[in-house]
mmCIF file of the C-alpha atoms, coordinates in Angstrom:
data_MODEL
# 
_entry.id   MODEL 
# 
loop_
_atom_site.group_PDB 
_atom_site.id 
_atom_site.type_symbol 
_atom_site.label_atom_id 
_atom_site.label_alt_id 
_atom_site.label_comp_id 
_atom_site.label_asym_id 
_atom_site.label_entity_id 
_atom_site.label_seq_id 
_atom_site.pdbx_PDB_ins_code 
_atom_site.Cartn_x 
_atom_site.Cartn_y 
_atom_site.Cartn_z 
_atom_site.occupancy 
_atom_site.B_iso_or_equiv 
_atom_site.pdbx_formal_charge 
_atom_site.auth_seq_id 
_atom_site.auth_comp_id 
_atom_site.auth_asym_id 
_atom_site.auth_atom_id 
_atom_site.pdbx_PDB_model_num 
ATOM 1  C CA . MET A 1 1  ? -57.719 -10.396 1.138   1.00 0.00 ? 1  MET A CA 1 
ATOM 2  C CA . THR A 1 2  ? -60.844 -12.054 2.464   1.00 0.00 ? 2  THR A CA 1 
ATOM 3  C CA . LEU A 1 3  ? -63.343 -13.395 -0.042  1.00 0.00 ? 3  LEU A CA 1 
ATOM 4  C CA . PRO A 1 4  ? -67.073 -12.832 0.398   1.00 0.00 ? 4  PRO A CA 1 
ATOM 5  C CA . LYS A 1 5  ? -69.182 -15.437 2.168   1.00 0.00 ? 5  LYS A CA 1 
ATOM 6  C CA . GLY A 1 6  ? -69.599 -18.564 0.086   1.00 0.00 ? 6  GLY A CA 1 
ATOM 7  C CA . TYR A 1 7  ? -66.160 -18.329 -1.527  1.00 0.00 ? 7  TYR A CA 1 
ATOM 8  C CA . GLY A 1 8  ? -62.971 -19.771 -0.170  1.00 0.00 ? 8  GLY A CA 1 
ATOM 9  C CA . THR A 1 9  ? -62.098 -23.071 1.392   1.00 0.00 ? 9  THR A CA 1 
ATOM 10 C CA . GLY A 1 10 ? -63.272 -23.988 4.838   1.00 0.00 ? 10 GLY A CA 1 
ATOM 11 C CA . GLY A 1 11 ? -63.711 -20.454 6.103   1.00 0.00 ? 11 GLY A CA 1 
ATOM 12 C CA . ARG A 1 12 ? -60.014 -19.576 6.109   1.00 0.00 ? 12 ARG A CA 1 
ATOM 13 C CA . LYS A 1 13 ? -59.265 -15.889 6.362   1.00 0.00 ? 13 LYS A CA 1 
ATOM 14 C CA . GLU A 1 14 ? -56.280 -16.076 3.997   1.00 0.00 ? 14 GLU A CA 1 
ATOM 15 C CA . GLY A 1 15 ? -58.258 -15.849 0.784   1.00 0.00 ? 15 GLY A CA 1 
ATOM 16 C CA . GLY A 1 16 ? -58.732 -18.267 -2.027  1.00 0.00 ? 16 GLY A CA 1 
ATOM 17 C CA . GLY A 1 17 ? -56.926 -19.395 -5.081  1.00 0.00 ? 17 GLY A CA 1 
ATOM 18 C CA . ARG A 1 18 ? -57.071 -18.037 -8.611  1.00 0.00 ? 18 ARG A CA 1 
ATOM 19 C CA . ASP A 1 19 ? -60.057 -20.207 -9.531  1.00 0.00 ? 19 ASP A CA 1 
ATOM 20 C CA . GLU A 1 20 ? -62.124 -18.791 -6.698  1.00 0.00 ? 20 GLU A CA 1 
ATOM 21 C CA . TYR A 1 21 ? -61.357 -15.212 -7.705  1.00 0.00 ? 21 TYR A CA 1 
ATOM 22 C CA . GLU A 1 22 ? -62.343 -15.955 -11.295 1.00 0.00 ? 22 GLU A CA 1 
ATOM 23 C CA . LYS A 1 23 ? -65.541 -17.563 -10.044 1.00 0.00 ? 23 LYS A CA 1 
ATOM 24 C CA . MET A 1 24 ? -66.292 -14.459 -7.998  1.00 0.00 ? 24 MET A CA 1 
ATOM 25 C CA . ILE A 1 25 ? -65.633 -12.072 -10.912 1.00 0.00 ? 25 ILE A CA 1 
ATOM 26 C CA . GLY A 1 26 ? -67.860 -13.856 -13.406 1.00 0.00 ? 26 GLY A CA 1 
ATOM 27 C CA . HIS A 1 27 ? -68.030 -16.051 -16.432 1.00 0.00 ? 27 HIS A CA 1 
ATOM 28 C CA . ARG A 1 28 ? -68.089 -15.487 -20.144 1.00 0.00 ? 28 ARG A CA 1 
ATOM 29 C CA . VAL A 1 29 ? -71.337 -15.885 -22.044 1.00 0.00 ? 29 VAL A CA 1 
ATOM 30 C CA . GLU A 1 30 ? -71.511 -19.440 -23.305 1.00 0.00 ? 30 GLU A CA 1 
ATOM 31 C CA . SER A 1 31 ? -75.250 -19.787 -23.593 1.00 0.00 ? 31 SER A CA 1 
ATOM 32 C CA . SER A 1 32 ? -76.893 -19.116 -26.931 1.00 0.00 ? 32 SER A CA 1 
ATOM 33 C CA . PHE A 1 33 ? -79.799 -17.654 -24.950 1.00 0.00 ? 33 PHE A CA 1 
ATOM 34 C CA . TRP A 1 34 ? -77.772 -14.575 -24.072 1.00 0.00 ? 34 TRP A CA 1 
ATOM 35 C CA . ARG A 1 35 ? -76.563 -14.165 -27.648 1.00 0.00 ? 35 ARG A CA 1 
ATOM 36 C CA . ARG A 1 36 ? -80.201 -14.184 -28.748 1.00 0.00 ? 36 ARG A CA 1 
ATOM 37 C CA . ILE A 1 37 ? -80.956 -11.518 -26.148 1.00 0.00 ? 37 ILE A CA 1 
ATOM 38 C CA . TYR A 1 38 ? -78.129 -9.337  -27.518 1.00 0.00 ? 38 TYR A CA 1 
ATOM 39 C CA . ILE A 1 39 ? -79.329 -9.829  -31.096 1.00 0.00 ? 39 ILE A CA 1 
ATOM 40 C CA . PHE A 1 40 ? -82.907 -9.022  -30.091 1.00 0.00 ? 40 PHE A CA 1 
ATOM 41 C CA . GLY A 1 41 ? -81.721 -5.920  -28.245 1.00 0.00 ? 41 GLY A CA 1 
ATOM 42 C CA . PHE A 1 42 ? -79.742 -4.772  -31.270 1.00 0.00 ? 42 PHE A CA 1 
ATOM 43 C CA . ALA A 1 43 ? -82.780 -5.298  -33.507 1.00 0.00 ? 43 ALA A CA 1 
ATOM 44 C CA . LEU A 1 44 ? -84.964 -3.266  -31.141 1.00 0.00 ? 44 LEU A CA 1 
ATOM 45 C CA . CYS A 1 45 ? -82.339 -0.520  -30.958 1.00 0.00 ? 45 CYS A CA 1 
ATOM 46 C CA . TRP A 1 46 ? -82.126 -0.328  -34.752 1.00 0.00 ? 46 TRP A CA 1 
ATOM 47 C CA . ALA A 1 47 ? -85.939 -0.356  -35.072 1.00 0.00 ? 47 ALA A CA 1 
ATOM 48 C CA . ALA A 1 48 ? -86.164 2.552   -32.626 1.00 0.00 ? 48 ALA A CA 1 
ATOM 49 C CA . THR A 1 49 ? -83.549 4.462   -34.621 1.00 0.00 ? 49 THR A CA 1 
ATOM 50 C CA . ALA A 1 50 ? -85.326 3.770   -37.905 1.00 0.00 ? 50 ALA A CA 1 
ATOM 51 C CA . GLY A 1 51 ? -88.654 4.751   -36.348 1.00 0.00 ? 51 GLY A CA 1 
ATOM 52 C CA . GLY A 1 52 ? -87.209 8.020   -35.108 1.00 0.00 ? 52 GLY A CA 1 
ATOM 53 C CA . VAL A 1 53 ? -85.796 8.821   -38.531 1.00 0.00 ? 53 VAL A CA 1 
ATOM 54 C CA . TYR A 1 54 ? -89.122 7.897   -40.142 1.00 0.00 ? 54 TYR A CA 1 
ATOM 55 C CA . VAL A 1 55 ? -91.030 10.205  -37.805 1.00 0.00 ? 55 VAL A CA 1 
ATOM 56 C CA . GLY A 1 56 ? -88.542 12.993  -38.416 1.00 0.00 ? 56 GLY A CA 1 
ATOM 57 C CA . VAL A 1 57 ? -88.770 12.663  -42.193 1.00 0.00 ? 57 VAL A CA 1 
ATOM 58 C CA . THR A 1 58 ? -92.561 12.295  -42.407 1.00 0.00 ? 58 THR A CA 1 
ATOM 59 C CA . ILE A 1 59 ? -93.819 14.584  -39.629 1.00 0.00 ? 59 ILE A CA 1 
ATOM 60 C CA . TYR A 1 60 ? -91.149 17.289  -39.882 1.00 0.00 ? 60 TYR A CA 1 
ATOM 61 C CA . PRO A 1 61 ? -90.035 17.204  -43.539 1.00 0.00 ? 61 PRO A CA 1 
ATOM 62 C CA . TRP A 1 62 ? -89.016 20.882  -43.456 1.00 0.00 ? 62 TRP A CA 1 
ATOM 63 C CA . ALA A 1 63 ? -86.577 20.176  -40.622 1.00 0.00 ? 63 ALA A CA 1 
ATOM 64 C CA . TYR A 1 64 ? -85.429 16.687  -41.638 1.00 0.00 ? 64 TYR A CA 1 
ATOM 65 C CA . PRO A 1 65 ? -85.364 16.221  -45.422 1.00 0.00 ? 65 PRO A CA 1 
ATOM 66 C CA . LEU A 1 66 ? -85.161 12.661  -46.767 1.00 0.00 ? 66 LEU A CA 1 
ATOM 67 C CA . PRO A 1 67 ? -81.459 12.706  -47.766 1.00 0.00 ? 67 PRO A CA 1 
ATOM 68 C CA . SER A 1 68 ? -80.520 13.987  -44.310 1.00 0.00 ? 68 SER A CA 1 
ATOM 69 C CA . GLY A 1 69 ? -82.650 11.319  -42.651 1.00 0.00 ? 69 GLY A CA 1 
ATOM 70 C CA . LEU A 1 70 ? -81.122 8.535   -44.749 1.00 0.00 ? 70 LEU A CA 1 
ATOM 71 C CA . TYR A 1 71 ? -77.639 9.795   -43.948 1.00 0.00 ? 71 TYR A CA 1 
ATOM 72 C CA . ALA A 1 72 ? -78.451 9.874   -40.227 1.00 0.00 ? 72 ALA A CA 1 
ATOM 73 C CA . LEU A 1 73 ? -79.901 6.365   -40.413 1.00 0.00 ? 73 LEU A CA 1 
ATOM 74 C CA . SER A 1 74 ? -76.816 5.010   -42.162 1.00 0.00 ? 74 SER A CA 1 
ATOM 75 C CA . VAL A 1 75 ? -74.387 6.645   -39.726 1.00 0.00 ? 75 VAL A CA 1 
ATOM 76 C CA . LEU A 1 76 ? -76.357 5.501   -36.683 1.00 0.00 ? 76 LEU A CA 1 
ATOM 77 C CA . THR A 1 77 ? -76.624 1.984   -38.127 1.00 0.00 ? 77 THR A CA 1 
ATOM 78 C CA . VAL A 1 78 ? -72.840 1.797   -38.442 1.00 0.00 ? 78 VAL A CA 1 
ATOM 79 C CA . ILE A 1 79 ? -72.368 3.040   -34.868 1.00 0.00 ? 79 ILE A CA 1 
ATOM 80 C CA . GLU A 1 80 ? -74.906 0.558   -33.501 1.00 0.00 ? 80 GLU A CA 1 
ATOM 81 C CA . ALA A 1 81 ? -73.383 -2.302  -35.516 1.00 0.00 ? 81 ALA A CA 1 
ATOM 82 C CA . LEU A 1 82 ? -69.905 -1.524  -34.179 1.00 0.00 ? 82 LEU A CA 1 
ATOM 83 C CA . GLY A 1 83 ? -71.281 -1.551  -30.643 1.00 0.00 ? 83 GLY A CA 1 
ATOM 84 C CA . PHE A 1 84 ? -73.052 -4.844  -31.278 1.00 0.00 ? 84 PHE A CA 1 
ATOM 85 C CA . LEU A 1 85 ? -69.912 -6.448  -32.704 1.00 0.00 ? 85 LEU A CA 1 
ATOM 86 C CA . PHE A 1 86 ? -67.925 -5.206  -29.703 1.00 0.00 ? 86 PHE A CA 1 
ATOM 87 C CA . ILE A 1 87 ? -70.439 -6.788  -27.320 1.00 0.00 ? 87 ILE A CA 1 
ATOM 88 C CA . ILE A 1 88 ? -70.381 -10.105 -29.190 1.00 0.00 ? 88 ILE A CA 1 
ATOM 89 C CA . LYS A 1 89 ? -66.581 -10.080 -29.286 1.00 0.00 ? 89 LYS A CA 1 
ATOM 90 C CA . ILE A 1 90 ? -66.240 -9.388  -25.557 1.00 0.00 ? 90 ILE A CA 1 
ATOM 91 C CA . THR A 1 91 ? -68.822 -11.978 -24.518 1.00 0.00 ? 91 THR A CA 1 
ATOM 92 C CA . GLY A 1 92 ? -67.246 -14.623 -26.738 1.00 0.00 ? 92 GLY A CA 1 
ATOM 93 C CA . GLU A 1 93 ? -63.694 -14.254 -25.448 1.00 0.00 ? 93 GLU A CA 1 
ATOM 94 C CA . LYS A 1 94 ? -62.175 -17.216 -23.735 1.00 0.00 ? 94 LYS A CA 1 
ATOM 95 C CA . LEU A 1 95 ? -60.649 -16.914 -20.314 1.00 0.00 ? 95 LEU A CA 1 
ATOM 96 C CA . HIS A 1 96 ? -56.894 -16.365 -20.559 1.00 0.00 ? 96 HIS A CA 1 
ATOM 97 C CA . ARG A 1 97 ? -54.862 -18.463 -18.170 1.00 0.00 ? 97 ARG A CA 1 
ATOM 98 C CA . PRO A 1 98 ? -51.104 -18.034 -18.342 1.00 0.00 ? 98 PRO A CA 1 
# 
């Protein structure tokens, strides 16, 4: 298989080694900057969820009573937290080399 331009050694058509394929695929997140971005994104996602529940409970109380809104907020918080933990786990995995 031929690697894209910029990968491979000396322009050979045979393809590169394992390191070059891993370089082409990508790297794990090692920078704390990206972790901060994920945390900030999770906080914004939760704030949007809480804001939607707040609007539903205050503007439409006949359709969304307070206990129903609190239940929805708690369930959605758990779902968002599981997604956030999955993202952090995946980005923090080390590269496996047999």
